[in-house]
C-alpha positions in Angstrom: 27.2 100.4 113.0 23.8 99.1 114.3 23.3 97.0 117.5 23.4 93.6 115.9 26.7 94.2 113.9 28.3 95.5 117.1 27.4 92.1 119.1 28.5 90.3 116.1 31.8 91.7 116.1 32.7 91.0 119.6 32.2 87.3 119.2 35.1 85.0 118.4 34.9 85.0 114.5 36.2 81.6 114.3 33.8 79.7 116.6 30.8 82.3 115.0 31.9 80.6 111.5 31.9 77.2 112.9 28.4 77.7 114.4 26.8 79.2 110.9 28.5 76.4 109.2 27.1 73.4 111.4 23.7 73.5 109.7 25.4 72.6 106.4 26.2 69.2 107.6 22.6 68.2 107.4 23.1 68.6 103.5 26.9 67.7 103.1 26.9 64.4 105.0 24.2 62.4 103.4 25.6 63.8 99.7 29.1 62.7 100.7 27.8 59.3 101.9 26.3 58.8 98.3 29.8 59.8 96.6 31.7 57.3 99.0 29.2 54.3 97.8 29.4 55.6 94.1 33.1 56.0 94.0 33.6 52.6 95.3 31.0 51.0 92.8 33.3 52.7 90.4 36.3 50.9 91.1 37.9 53.3 93.5 39.3 52.3 96.5 38.4 53.6 100.0 41.6 55.8 100.3 41.5 56.8 96.8 37.7 58.1 97.3 38.5 59.8 100.6 41.5 61.4 98.7 39.4 62.6 95.6 37.1 64.5 98.3 40.0 66.3 100.5 41.5 67.6 97.3 39.1 68.1 94.7 36.5 68.5 97.2 33.7 70.3 94.2 30.2 67.9 94.6 28.9 67.5 91.6 32.3 67.6 89.5 33.4 64.7 92.1 30.6 62.4 90.7 31.2 63.6 87.2 34.9 62.5 87.5 34.4 58.9 88.8 31.8 58.4 86.3 34.3 59.5 83.5 37.4 57.8 84.6 35.1 54.7 85.2 33.9 54.6 81.9 37.3 55.3 80.5 37.4 59.0 79.2 40.6 60.4 78.5 42.2 62.4 81.1 41.7 65.8 79.3 38.1 65.3 78.9 37.9 64.4 82.7 39.9 67.8 83.8 38.1 70.0 81.3 34.6 68.9 82.3 35.4 69.1 85.7 36.8 73.1 85.3 33.7 73.9 83.4 31.2 72.5 85.9 33.2 74.6 88.7 33.2 77.5 86.5 30.9 79.2 88.5 33.3 80.2 90.7 34.3 82.8 88.4 31.2 84.7 89.5 31.9 84.0 93.2 35.3 85.6 93.3 34.0 89.3 92.4 30.8 89.3 94.6 33.3 88.8 97.9 36.8 90.1 96.6 35.9 93.7 98.0 35.5 92.0 101.5 38.6 90.2 101.5 42.0 91.5 102.7 45.3 91.8 100.7 46.3 88.6 103.0 48.3 85.9 100.6 46.5 83.0 102.8 43.2 83.8 101.1 44.3 82.1 98.0 44.9 79.2 99.9 41.8 79.5 101.8 39.6 79.5 98.6 40.1 75.9 98.6 37.1 75.8 100.9 34.8 78.0 98.9 31.7 76.0 98.2 28.6 77.3 97.1 27.0 77.2 100.5 30.3 78.7 101.8 29.8 81.3 99.5 25.9 82.0 100.4 27.0 82.3 103.8 30.0 84.6 103.5 27.9 86.9 101.1 25.5 87.6 103.9 27.8 87.3 106.8 31.0 89.1 105.3 29.1 92.8 105.6 28.1 92.4 109.0 32.2 91.9 110.4 34.8 94.0 110.7 37.6 93.4 108.1 40.1 91.9 110.9 37.2 89.1 111.8 36.7 87.8 108.2 39.5 85.6 107.8 38.6 83.9 111.1 35.0 83.5 110.5 35.7 82.1 107.0 38.5 79.4 108.1 35.8 78.3 110.6 33.0 77.6 108.6 35.0 76.3 105.4 36.9 73.6 108.2 33.3 72.8 109.2 32.1 72.3 105.7 35.2 70.4 104.3 35.6 67.9 107.1 31.8 67.1 107.1 32.2 66.4 103.4 35.3 64.2 104.1 33.8 62.3 107.1 30.8 61.7 105.0 32.4 60.2 101.8 34.4 58.1 104.3 31.4 56.5 105.7 29.7 56.0 102.3 33.1 54.4 101.4 33.5 52.2 104.3 30.2 51.2 105.1 27.7 53.0 102.7 26.5 49.6 101.0 25.8 47.8 104.3 23.5 51.1 105.2 21.7 50.7 101.9 21.3 46.9 102.3 19.8 47.4 105.8 17.9 50.8 105.0 16.7 50.7 101.2 14.7 54.1 101.5 18.2 55.8 102.1 19.0 55.3 98.3 16.1 57.5 97.4 16.3 59.9 100.3 20.1 60.7 99.9 19.9 62.4 96.6 17.6 65.0 97.9 19.6 66.2 100.9 21.5 68.8 98.8 18.9 70.5 97.0 17.1 70.7 100.2 20.2 72.5 101.8 20.0 75.0 98.9 16.3 75.5 99.5 17.3 76.5 103.0 19.7 79.1 101.9 17.5 80.7 99.5 14.5 80.8 101.8 15.7 84.0 103.5 15.7 85.5 100.1 12.0 85.5 100.2 11.9 88.7 101.8 10.7 91.0 99.2 8.1 91.0 96.5 10.8 91.3 93.8 12.9 88.1 95.0 9.6 86.2 95.5 8.5 87.0 91.9 12.2 86.2 90.5 12.5 82.9 92.6 9.2 81.7 92.2 9.3 82.0 88.4 12.5 80.8 88.0 11.3 77.4 89.7 8.4 77.4 87.5 10.7 77.7 84.5 13.0 75.1 85.6 10.2 72.3 86.2 8.8 73.5 82.9 12.0 72.7 81.0 12.4 69.4 82.8 9.0 68.1 81.9 9.8 68.8 78.2 12.5 66.5 78.7 15.5 69.1 78.8 16.7 67.9 82.5 20.3 69.0 82.1 19.4 72.4 80.4 16.8 73.2 83.2 18.8 74.7 85.7 21.2 77.1 83.4 18.3 78.0 81.1 16.0 78.9 84.4 19.0 80.5 86.2 19.6 83.0 83.2 15.6 83.7 82.8 15.4 84.4 86.4 18.6 87.1 86.2 17.4 88.6 83.5 13.8 88.9 85.2 15.3 90.3 88.3 17.3 92.9 86.5 14.2 93.9 84.2 11.7 94.1 87.0 14.5 95.9 89.2 15.2 98.8 86.6 11.8 98.9 85.8 11.2 100.0 89.7 14.1 102.4 89.6 13.0 104.2 86.5 9.3 104.4 88.1 10.8 106.1 91.6 12.9 108.3 89.3 9.8 109.5 87.7 7.7 109.9 90.7 10.6 111.5 92.4 
């Protein structure tokens, strides 16, 4: 165990989780305000909107949920589409499962597993002792959850007034979450392999979007990026074996 890891494990894990998650508020609150405003415009009440963010708590799925309900889509289709968008959690689980204890409380706590919390946990869990991970996770997840609920409440209650006073906010708010993802990705640009993979993935996504396939840009570019990463990594490993 190196010195940095020893120092981390001497800290209060709950407070460490809170501190690690505070920067997420910069992305969560603006997007949640957008959701609160859109939900109200779609015919939902203030408390209904807040309950959606509290119980569903699924980012993009919530926008789809209110849009489909407002358009009169059947309930079964709304549920299926919401589950499909959140199918990425099937990938998240195996990636952090080895770091989790056998406590049954982890099942309940997984309600707070968002994309950003997963990214933080994937970095922080290996640095923490097993007994510290649950406390860290709860601290981080609660900050993210409450900031999302709080932002939703602001959007539902005064979002319309904010937009009318500062129209530029309507254009700025949608970029908050993509900017947050970029911040989380930035530390990965530390090796030539990751720079090549993430750079080409971005270019592929932009090209696909420019050709008019906006909905397919992210999943197709993500698959291409994953294949590229695996191919380049395997080639490097084969070279090192031959020269070893």
